[in-house]
C-alpha positions, 0 to 999 in steps of 0.5 A: 483748339478742338480735337477732330476724331471720327464718329463711331458708336462709342460716342453715341451717348455724347452725340445724343447729349449734343443733339438734346441741347440744341434740337428735338432730334431723336435717337440716331437711326439704325442706319447711322449706328451702322455707319458708326461701325463702318467708321471703326474700320480702317477705311481711310486707307481706301481710295475714295472711289471705294468709299461708298458710305457716309462718314462722320467726324466730331470736334471734341474739347478738352473736357471730352464734350462733343462740340460739333458733329459733321457727316459727309456723303459721296455722290453716287457715281462721282467719288470726287463730289461730296455733300456735307449732309449734317452739321450740329454745333453746340452753343458758341461753337463756331470756331469748332465748326469751322475747324471741323469743316476745314479739316474734312474739306482738307482731308477729302480734297488731299484724297482726290475730292474736288467739289464739296456741296451743302444744301441749307434751308434759305431761312438759315442765316447761321449756315449761310454765315459759317459756310460762306463767310468763315469757310470759303464756300460760295452760294451757288444757287437754289433748289426749290420744292413746289407742292401740289395744293389743288387738283389739276387737269391731267390731260396730256397728249403724252401717254404712259407708253411714251415714258420708257423705263431708264436703263444704265445704257441711258446714263451717258445721254441723260448726263449730257442732257442734264449738263446741257441744261445748266447755266454755263457759269454753273457748269464747272461745279454742278455738272454730272457724270454718267455714273451719277445716274446709274441704277444700283444692282441692289436697288431692290434692297433700298428702303427708298422708292425710285422710278426713272423714265426717259422720253425719246424722239427720233433723235434720242432722249429729250427728257428724263424723269424720276419719281422719288419717295422715302416713305411712299406718302410724299413723292418728289417729281424731278424733270430734266428736259432739253431746251427745244422741248422745254414748253412740253414741261406741263405735258410731261408733268401731268402724266407722272402726277397721274401715275402717282395718283393711280398708286394712292390718292392719299399722297403729297406731290412735290416738284423739284425746280433747280434754279441753276437750270436755264429753263428754271424761270419758265418752269416756275411760272408754269408751276405757279399757274397750275396749283403748285406753291413754293414749299421749301427753298434750299440754298446750294453752297459749293466749294471747289477744293482749289478755290481760295478760302475767304477771309474769316468773319465771325458769326454771332448767333449761339448755335447752328443746326444743319440737318439733312433731315428737316422737320417737313414730311417731304424729306422724312426718310430712314437713312441718308440723296441728291443728286 
């Protein structure tokens, strides 16, 4: 039985040793070290709604070796929903990994969290075995990144002026737009609160680049879009459209591509498509017919805290890595999203 402790910078060298044994991951970033300092503070006494930073926990064996490291992050604007962002396990450490995951879920669940999510690469059978078979998470759906591989005709009846900058007063309507677009059987776990769309007052201090727009008709907002980049070279386009306007998807997408191309020609453009959205199949057909190819598929695992845990089933592979920072450039960033 491993001992579970919070990660802080005192354990940086031990964590680097763990990473060097199982991956080519480089030194932890300054941002993660900062979070290590945060972990030294007595923030456990604070309610979840006041805990804004990622928190990391480790499973340490009797020899003081770090056998597993997990980072969990709050969803902005919804303290009851948390994402497991990182999980590193050393060789033959599935039981320590299960113990660590169960501990964190129980700890945060007791403090008021009710939904825990994980995004893992579709090819990562190790993560699927650990989270679904050993820890009671269920495979809920998938999120797919499509990459623009060839130029496309950017003509659209929509103009730049049709895209109105998002304001926090739009958050309630955007949340309703999102929730109405989710398949009914996914709503319980995946619906969003309006706070999840709020813009931070300190947005200008962030190293991420994000531009949000809404499109309106006489009845109000019918589309929400976000342009997101972590490095100003790789841009992700996220679009949510009401069902009655879903056929306008390409007409909305083209001006957004044009905005990015006007910033720079030397960029990569990706479009996010959520398979749990009711229009996802239509959007997939549109993207595949307009010079987009599937670039990355993420499995979305969800655990609602009061759901029963599945029976344990041992995994067989020797080591597992779940990392929110994959090797592909589309997700390279300096610090720990998502919506």
